[in-house]
C-alpha positions as CSV (number, residue, x, y, z in Angstrom):
1,X,45.6,4.1,-2.2
2,X,45.1,3.5,1.7
3,X,48.3,2.2,3.5
4,X,47.9,0.2,6.7
5,X,50.5,-0.4,9.4
6,X,51.3,-1.3,12.8
7,X,52.9,1.8,14.7
8,X,54.7,1.3,18.0
9,X,54.9,4.2,20.0
10,X,57.5,4.6,22.7
11,X,55.6,4.0,26.0
12,X,54.4,0.7,24.9
13,X,51.2,1.1,22.8
14,X,50.8,0.3,19.4
15,X,48.2,2.1,17.1
16,X,47.0,0.4,13.8
17,X,46.8,3.2,11.2
18,X,45.4,4.1,7.7
19,X,47.4,6.5,6.0
20,X,47.8,8.2,2.5
21,X,50.4,11.0,1.0
22,X,54.0,11.0,1.1
23,X,55.9,11.4,4.6
24,X,57.6,14.7,4.6
25,X,54.4,16.7,3.4
26,X,52.4,18.6,6.0
27,X,50.4,16.3,8.2
28,X,46.5,15.9,8.7
29,X,45.7,13.4,11.7
30,X,42.4,12.2,11.9
31,X,40.8,10.7,14.8
32,X,37.4,8.8,14.9
33,X,34.7,8.3,17.4
34,X,32.5,5.1,19.0
35,X,31.6,3.0,17.7
36,X,33.7,3.7,14.8
37,X,37.2,3.1,13.5
38,X,39.9,4.7,11.4
39,X,38.3,3.7,8.0
40,X,35.3,6.2,8.4
41,X,37.9,8.7,7.2
42,X,39.1,6.9,4.0
43,X,37.1,9.5,1.5
44,X,39.1,12.1,3.4
45,X,42.4,10.7,3.6
46,X,42.2,9.9,-0.3
47,X,40.9,13.7,-0.9
48,X,43.2,15.5,1.0
49,X,46.4,13.6,-0.5
50,X,45.6,14.7,-3.8
51,X,48.0,17.4,-4.9
52,X,45.2,19.7,-6.1
53,X,43.8,19.6,-2.6
54,X,47.1,20.1,-0.8
55,X,49.2,16.9,-1.0
56,X,48.9,16.1,2.5
57,X,50.1,13.2,4.4
58,X,46.7,12.1,5.9
59,X,47.0,9.7,8.8
60,X,44.0,8.0,10.6
61,X,45.1,6.0,13.9
62,X,42.6,3.7,15.5
63,X,42.6,4.9,18.7
64,X,43.4,2.4,21.8
65,X,41.3,-0.5,22.3
66,X,39.9,-0.1,18.8
67,X,40.4,-2.5,15.5
68,X,44.0,-3.8,15.7
69,X,45.4,-1.2,18.4
70,X,46.6,-1.9,21.6
71,X,43.5,-2.5,24.2
72,X,44.8,-2.5,27.8
73,X,42.7,-4.3,30.5
74,X,42.4,-1.7,32.8
75,X,39.7,0.8,32.6
76,X,42.1,3.2,34.0
77,X,44.1,3.3,30.9
78,X,41.3,5.1,28.9
79,X,41.4,8.3,30.9
80,X,42.0,11.4,28.9
81,X,45.6,11.7,29.9
82,X,46.5,8.3,28.0
83,X,44.9,8.9,25.2
84,X,46.5,12.4,24.6
85,X,49.7,10.5,25.1
86,X,48.9,8.2,22.3
87,X,48.2,11.0,20.0
88,X,50.9,13.0,21.2
89,X,53.7,10.2,20.4
90,X,51.9,9.4,17.2
91,X,52.3,13.4,16.2
92,X,56.0,13.3,16.9
93,X,56.9,10.3,14.8
94,X,54.7,11.6,11.8
95,X,55.7,14.8,12.0
96,X,59.6,14.5,12.5
97,X,60.3,15.1,8.8
98,X,57.4,17.9,8.7
99,X,58.0,20.8,11.1
100,X,57.3,18.8,14.3
101,X,53.4,19.9,14.5
102,X,50.6,18.8,12.2
103,X,49.0,21.1,9.5
104,X,45.7,20.5,11.4
105,X,44.3,17.8,14.0
106,X,40.8,16.7,12.6
107,X,38.2,14.9,14.9
108,X,34.8,13.4,15.4
109,X,33.3,12.1,18.6
110,X,35.3,10.5,21.2
111,X,38.3,11.4,18.8
112,X,37.1,15.0,19.6
113,X,37.6,14.6,23.2
114,X,41.0,13.5,22.7
115,X,41.5,16.5,20.4
116,X,39.9,19.2,22.8
117,X,42.3,17.9,25.3
118,X,45.4,18.0,23.4
119,X,44.6,21.5,21.8
120,X,44.5,22.6,25.7
121,X,47.6,20.7,26.8
122,X,49.9,20.6,23.8
123,X,49.2,23.2,21.5
124,X,52.6,23.2,19.9
125,X,51.4,19.8,18.2
126,X,49.2,21.4,15.8
127,X,49.1,24.5,13.9
128,X,45.2,24.1,13.7
129,X,42.2,22.2,15.4
130,X,38.8,20.9,13.3
131,X,35.9,19.3,15.2
132,X,33.1,17.4,14.0
133,X,30.4,16.7,16.4
134,X,32.3,16.4,19.3
135,X,31.4,18.6,22.4
136,X,33.8,21.0,23.9
137,X,34.3,19.6,27.5
138,X,33.1,22.8,29.0
139,X,29.9,23.2,27.4
140,X,29.3,19.4,27.8
141,X,29.8,19.3,31.4
142,X,27.4,22.5,31.8
143,X,24.7,20.6,29.7
144,X,25.1,17.3,31.6
145,X,24.9,19.4,34.9
146,X,22.0,21.7,34.2
147,X,20.1,20.5,31.1
148,X,17.6,17.6,31.4
149,X,17.7,17.5,27.4
150,X,21.2,16.7,27.3
151,X,21.0,14.2,30.3
152,X,18.5,12.4,28.4
153,X,20.1,12.4,25.2
154,X,23.4,10.9,27.2
155,X,21.4,8.5,28.8
156,X,22.5,5.5,26.7
157,X,26.1,6.1,28.3
158,X,24.9,4.7,31.5
159,X,24.2,1.5,29.7
160,X,27.6,1.6,27.8
161,X,29.4,1.5,31.5
162,X,27.6,-1.6,32.5
163,X,30.0,-4.7,32.8
164,X,28.0,-6.4,30.4
165,X,27.7,-3.7,27.8
166,X,29.9,-5.6,25.0
167,X,28.6,-8.8,25.5
168,X,24.9,-7.1,25.1
169,X,25.9,-5.0,22.2
170,X,27.2,-8.0,20.1
171,X,24.0,-10.1,20.3
172,X,22.2,-10.9,17.2
173,X,24.6,-9.2,14.7
174,X,24.8,-6.5,16.8
175,X,21.4,-5.7,16.7
176,X,21.8,-2.9,19.6
177,X,24.2,-1.2,17.8
178,X,22.8,-0.5,14.3
179,X,20.5,1.9,15.6
180,X,23.4,4.3,17.1
181,X,23.7,4.3,13.1
182,X,20.2,4.8,11.8
183,X,18.7,6.9,14.9
184,X,18.0,10.4,13.6
185,X,17.7,9.5,9.8
186,X,15.2,11.4,8.6
187,X,14.2,9.2,5.8
188,X,13.2,6.3,7.5
189,X,14.7,2.8,7.6
190,X,18.6,2.3,6.9
191,X,20.6,5.4,5.5
192,X,21.7,5.2,1.9
193,X,25.6,5.3,3.2
194,X,25.1,2.2,5.6
195,X,25.5,-0.4,2.7
196,X,26.1,-3.9,3.3
197,X,30.1,-3.5,2.5
198,X,29.9,-0.5,5.1
199,X,28.4,-2.7,7.7
200,X,30.6,-5.5,7.1
201,X,33.9,-3.1,7.9
202,X,31.9,-2.2,11.4
203,X,31.3,-6.0,11.8
204,X,35.3,-6.5,11.5
205,X,35.7,-4.3,13.9
206,X,33.1,-4.7,16.5
207,X,33.8,-8.6,16.5
208,X,36.3,-10.9,18.5
209,X,39.9,-9.4,18.6
210,X,43.0,-11.2,17.6
211,X,44.1,-11.4,21.2
212,X,40.7,-13.0,22.3
213,X,39.0,-10.1,23.4
214,X,35.7,-8.4,22.2
215,X,36.2,-5.5,19.6
216,X,33.9,-3.3,21.7
217,X,35.4,-3.6,25.1
218,X,37.8,-0.8,24.4
219,X,35.3,1.5,23.1
220,X,33.0,0.7,26.5
221,X,36.0,1.4,28.4
222,X,36.2,5.1,27.1
223,X,32.7,5.4,28.9
224,X,33.9,3.7,32.1
225,X,36.6,5.7,32.5
226,X,35.0,9.0,32.0
227,X,32.7,10.9,34.8
228,X,31.3,12.8,32.2
229,X,27.6,11.1,32.0
230,X,24.2,11.8,33.2
231,X,24.2,11.6,37.2
232,X,21.9,9.3,38.8
233,X,21.0,8.8,42.3
234,X,23.5,6.1,42.8
235,X,26.3,7.5,40.7
236,X,26.8,11.6,40.9
237,X,28.9,11.5,37.6
238,X,29.1,14.8,35.9
239,X,27.9,16.4,38.8
240,X,30.8,15.9,40.9
241,X,33.2,17.3,38.2
242,X,34.6,20.7,38.3
243,X,36.9,21.9,35.3
244,X,39.4,25.0,36.0
245,X,38.8,27.3,33.0
246,X,42.4,26.9,32.1
247,X,42.0,23.1,31.2
248,X,39.5,24.3,28.8
249,X,40.6,27.2,26.8
250,X,41.8,26.8,23.1
251,X,44.0,29.4,21.1
252,X,44.6,27.6,18.2
253,X,42.5,28.6,14.8
254,X,39.6,25.8,15.4
255,X,37.0,25.0,12.9
256,X,33.8,23.0,14.1
257,X,31.2,21.8,12.0
258,X,27.8,21.0,13.6
259,X,25.1,18.5,12.4
260,X,22.0,19.9,14.2
261,X,20.0,16.9,13.7
262,X,22.6,15.0,16.3
263,X,20.2,13.4,18.8
264,X,22.8,12.4,21.2
265,X,24.8,15.8,20.9
266,X,21.9,18.8,20.4
267,X,23.0,21.8,19.2
268,X,22.9,24.0,22.5
269,X,26.3,22.3,23.0
270,X,27.6,25.0,20.8
271,X,26.0,27.7,22.8
272,X,29.1,29.5,24.6
273,X,32.1,27.9,22.7
274,X,33.3,31.1,21.9
275,X,34.1,31.8,25.2
276,X,36.6,28.8,25.2
277,X,37.8,29.1,21.6
278,X,39.1,32.7,20.6
279,X,39.6,32.0,16.9
280,X,36.3,30.0,16.0
281,X,35.0,29.1,12.5
282,X,31.5,27.5,13.2
283,X,29.4,25.7,10.4
284,X,26.0,24.4,11.2
285,X,24.2,21.9,9.0
286,X,20.6,21.4,9.0
287,X,19.2,17.8,8.3
288,X,22.8,15.9,9.0
289,X,23.1,13.6,11.7
290,X,26.2,12.6,14.3
291,X,27.3,10.7,11.3
292,X,27.9,13.4,8.9
293,X,31.1,12.3,7.8
294,X,29.4,9.4,6.1
295,X,26.4,11.1,5.1
296,X,27.9,14.5,3.6
297,X,31.6,13.9,3.3
298,X,32.1,16.3,0.5
299,X,30.3,19.1,2.7
300,X,32.7,18.5,5.3
301,X,35.7,18.4,3.1
302,X,34.9,21.6,1.6
303,X,34.9,23.2,5.1
304,X,37.9,21.8,6.1
305,X,39.5,22.6,2.6
306,X,38.3,26.1,3.2
307,X,39.6,26.5,6.6
308,X,43.2,25.2,5.6
309,X,43.4,27.5,3.1
310,X,42.3,30.4,5.1
311,X,45.0,29.7,7.8
312,X,48.1,28.9,5.4
């Protein structure tokens, strides 16, 4: 069974969370991306809480701005330092009786952007890192600055920073958002995992919030707050960014699972990853898209299970 709860943090943010397993057990924390929410990890939460799979305490927070989590109005509140602060505070609460550090931080898409930063800035908070199709900031910046293929693949970001983006995304039952989840699907039409039940889970996250705001504003604010997007004549964006190497290195044992048919994040993003990550385990998956957690949850779970066992 999956428990849901609201977790207030010491700095005034509240995160809505989904969790399985007993407190006091080693903790896995799983971070979602855009335009998703914590529910995408439900199969993983149930899998890794089982005794035969490690009996972990598994926690998937909705990041700030998503679902019932706090959604500050200011775009600046979605800068990486604030997102890392949220997860660091949640880790401290969840691991208070479990050794003070996660067994592993697992993340996808925007959740991975938070996780890469946390692994660099606060490595004492987790023993291991696992990333699913979320670019390392060093390789992402390189590709955004130099590779027209990546610039074209990331062009959608310049739509998401428009002041009316959330309103336009919500029109006609989110007709502009469903292609985010189906693009790259090789079978044509709607992928089998995107059932009406799953669509309704997305609609509940994307629709109006209890506070009267749009459920999409928080997610769009992640893009508005970040300069890591394709440069344009009127906006230098990534072209104006320099990241010192000390902000990019990760010393933790790190698993990266990369679906090769991700049309927004091409495989060039894993080229040179070993220059930043000293202890890297990399699995590439042909025929899978950005939504591999939905498409092949058992494969993702197997890679993660093997990784956790190897580094016990």
